[in-house]
C-alpha positions, 0 to 999 in steps of 0.5 A: 156267763156274762156278756154273751148274746141273748139266747132263746128261752132262757127265763132263768133267775129268781123271777124268770118266766116258767117254760110251758110243758109239751102241749101234746103227749104221745098216745098211750099205746105206743108209749106203753109198748116202748116202755115194755120194750125196756124190759126186753133184755130180761125176757128170759127172767120175765118168762120165769115170772110168767111161769111161776105166776101160772103155777101159783094161779093154777094152785090157787084156783084149785083151792075153792074146788077142793073146799067145795068137795070138803063142803060136800063131804060135810053136807052129805055126812049130816044128811046120811047119818039119819038114814038107815044103813044097808040101803043104797042111795038110789033106794033112799031117793026112790022112797023120798020120790014116792013120798011126794017130795020130788024136789028133795029127791032131785037135790039129793040126786046131785049129792054123793053120800052113803046112807047111815055113814055120816061124815067121812072124817078121813076124806075130809082131813085129806081134803083139808091137808091138800088145800093147805098144801096147795095154798102154801105152795101157791104163796111160795111161787107167788113170793118167788115171782115177786122177788124175780120181778123186783130184780127185773124192774130194778134192772130196767130202771137202772137202764132207763137212768143210764139212758137218761144220764147218757142222753144228758151228756149228748144234748147240745147246750142249746137244750139246757138254755131253753129248759128250766133246771127244775123241769128237767130235774122233775123228768130225771127224778120224779118221772123216772121214779114214777115209772119204776113204781108203775112197773113194780106195782102193775106188772105182777098184778097184771100177770096174776090178774090175767092168769087168774081170770083165765084159770077161774073161767076154766074152773067155772065152766067145769062146774056149771056152764050156765053160771059161767056164762052169767059171770062172763057178763062182767067182762064187756061191762068192765071193758066199757067202764075202763075205756070210758074212764081211761080216755078221760084220766090219761089227759089228766095224768099228763097234765098232772106230771107236766104241772108238777114239773112246772112247780118243781122249776118254780121251787128250784128257781125261787130257792136258788135266788132266795136272797134276790127275791128278799132284796127286791121284795118279791115274796108276795109275787113268788107266793102268788105264783107258787100258789097258782101253780100249786093249785094247778097241780092240785086240780090236775092230781085231784081230777086224775085220781078222782076220775080213775078212782071211779073204776073200782067202785064201778067194778064192785057194783058190777061184781055185786050184780053178778053175785046176786045173779049167780046166787039165784041161778045156783039156788035153782040148780041145787033145787033141781039137782044139777049142781051140789051145794059145794059146787055152788059154794066153790062157784061163788068163790070163783065169781069173787076171784073172777070179778076181783082181778077184773076190778084190779085191772080196771083200777090199775088204769089209774097207775098205768095212766100215771106211769105212761104219762111219766114215760112220755115225758122221759121219752120226750127227753130221750128223743131230743135232738143231740149234738152233731156227731164228731168227725169220723175219722177225727183229726188231731193236733200236737199236744202243745197246739195253741194257735187259734184263728177265726175265718169268716165265722157267722153264727146265730142262735135263732134263724131270723136273728143274726148275731155274729157275721164274717168274724175273723181274728187270729190268736198266736201262741202265748198271746192274751186276747181280751174281748170287750163290748157292751152286753149282748155284743156276742163276747160269751158267744165267741167263747161258746164257739171256741169250746164247740158248745155251738157249731158255727153256721159258716166259716171255720175256727182253726186250731193250729190250722185244723178245723175244730169241727174235724176234731172230737169235742173231747179232744178240743175241750181237753186242751181248754181250761175255762173259768166262768163268772158263775162258780161251780163247786161240788160237795166235797173237800177243797182239795177234791174241787181243785183236783177236779181239773186233773184227777191224776195230779199229785199232791204237790201239783195241787198245792202249786196250783192252789198257791198260784191262784192264792187259795193258800192265802185263805185256806189255812184259816179254815178249820180243816184246811184243804180238807174243809168240806164244802156243801152243795152251794159252798156257802162256807166260802165267800164268793171271791174264795169260791172263784179262787178255787175254780181258778186253781182248778183251771191252773191244775188242768194246765190247758193250752187254751185258757178262757176267762169269762169275767173270772175275777169279778168276784174278788177284790181289786188287790187279789185280782191284780195278784191273780193277773200277775200269777196268770202272766207266769202261766201264759207261756206258750198258751193262748188266753181269751179274757172277757172283761168289763173292767177295762183297767184289768186288760191293759197288758193284753196283746190284742183287745177285740172290741165287739158290737152286735156280733162284729169286731169293730176295733182291735189293737193294744190298749194304747192303740185303741185309746189313741184311736178314740173310737168305741174302746175309748168311749167304753173306757171313759164311760167306766170312770165318768159314770160314777162321777156323774152319778155323784153330781160332781163334774166329769174327770178330765181326760189326759192326752190319749184319752186316759182319765187322770184320776183313773191313771193315778189310781192305776199307778198306785195299785200296780206297785202294791200288787207287785209287792205281794208277788215273789 
């Protein structure tokens, strides 16, 4: 918007300042708990996920025990086949003991064999079949668990996106004024996607890893309590390493995503103002700023990944130490007959199964820290202060209400910076109120207050005698049409962009609005007419043509209050005059507020308000204000004297009443031309 009071934290434009990210993030624990709370609506399905995980893990941890039994069958078969048949196991062990091989006798005492039998092929085959079945069923339940978990996570992400979308609609305009679009988009897209990836990858792994650790511990104690105690040394070492690394990596991940948001803001800002950057030769400045911010992202990302990446190698080192200890202790137990070879084999497999999920839990600190850091940024958005709620019960006014009045209105964007004070004015139905004044006088702020983008600090704004704060914002804005200097068109056809003003409008009404706004003058020259598809920036239309489409959209909405904020600044003079003539036909029983810098375009306004420093210093008609030779007279003369003075020629003398002669002559030539083009 043009001409409005300065707002805090703007920093927009091709070379605007970059907003700093939040300096302090929430704690990991509360943020993770809140994130998990997003899954509460699917608690039943999560219970099913856990149940399937229990079944899958229970079956998978039985596998090594069965394989150990199969190993014992094979080993016992090889040992027993060379022994004489018809004797018992005890007799064989006694003979070996008597021969002086006590250690061999102790080892055989821990085995189950029948002398002379050889390998029990039937039992071996049965064990292998059971193992295959166990692993297949375990994999099936694992797949079902992953499938259900994917549904749960996607539902949660859908809810988070809906929460963010709803929140964006409830945030006041002041939030958008102080926030950069690139930073906000980074939270809404990058951070939300990162949360989804974290939940998807970590939830299943956390559940399976914890269940695996529990199941493996049970199986290890059933085989050998001594070896199980040795394996338990892994747990405190894992916790210590994970905590030490997590403390460091959490800060780095927060910095990584904050820096990513800043970089996105830079990219969005630079490309949206690419032409301005080129014109003023700031390519090197932009490249330098981008390089610095990109380096910041690199350092934060590298540090976060490097520090968190230490966990897995550390866990592998701990696991290898435990493996060596188990192998030595297991060998000694085999020698004294307290455990079988198959038992040690199964235990070694369990030790791998035990240390692997511990390592996975540790390495997931990488992913979890990143996801929770993103969640913190999204939660900061969700926790932002919202617009004050609408009055309940809300008042309403008749459908044709269009009398607007300001009563002692005061407003400021910043508590210590007054902008508008004790402003009073009245706009009657069917009248056109023009607002003029220097930049920063508060012209656009006045429009923001009418639309309730901001609420007044004191005083009242009345619509047909009803305080607009007692109405719902939707009701107030439904009665108001607004055309800004900055056009906004979405990706779609010209017809769809016009119909945005009133989606239920008929084709005839759309065409009437297009004709009234002179869209019809250029649209037939386009390849597909009204069905011409516009891209995101509507680059296939000129700036003036884009403005005409937005004006047609406002006409179609048929508002009772019409606000034009430099709405014709992008069109040529002749088209501007034609549009003004068309607007005059639409102003019946409608109140219009026009913010204008070209004072020659508001001569016919019923009331002209001259604003300086948030106050109305003059008001009246064009002729009355020129005759007064005050602030309006100075503004009017300055617009025509400046070009002459800049050219080095003497200033144009003013006629009686302060109207520049040259300007008056131009006006006399232009208006008839405009009239000729209007039926």
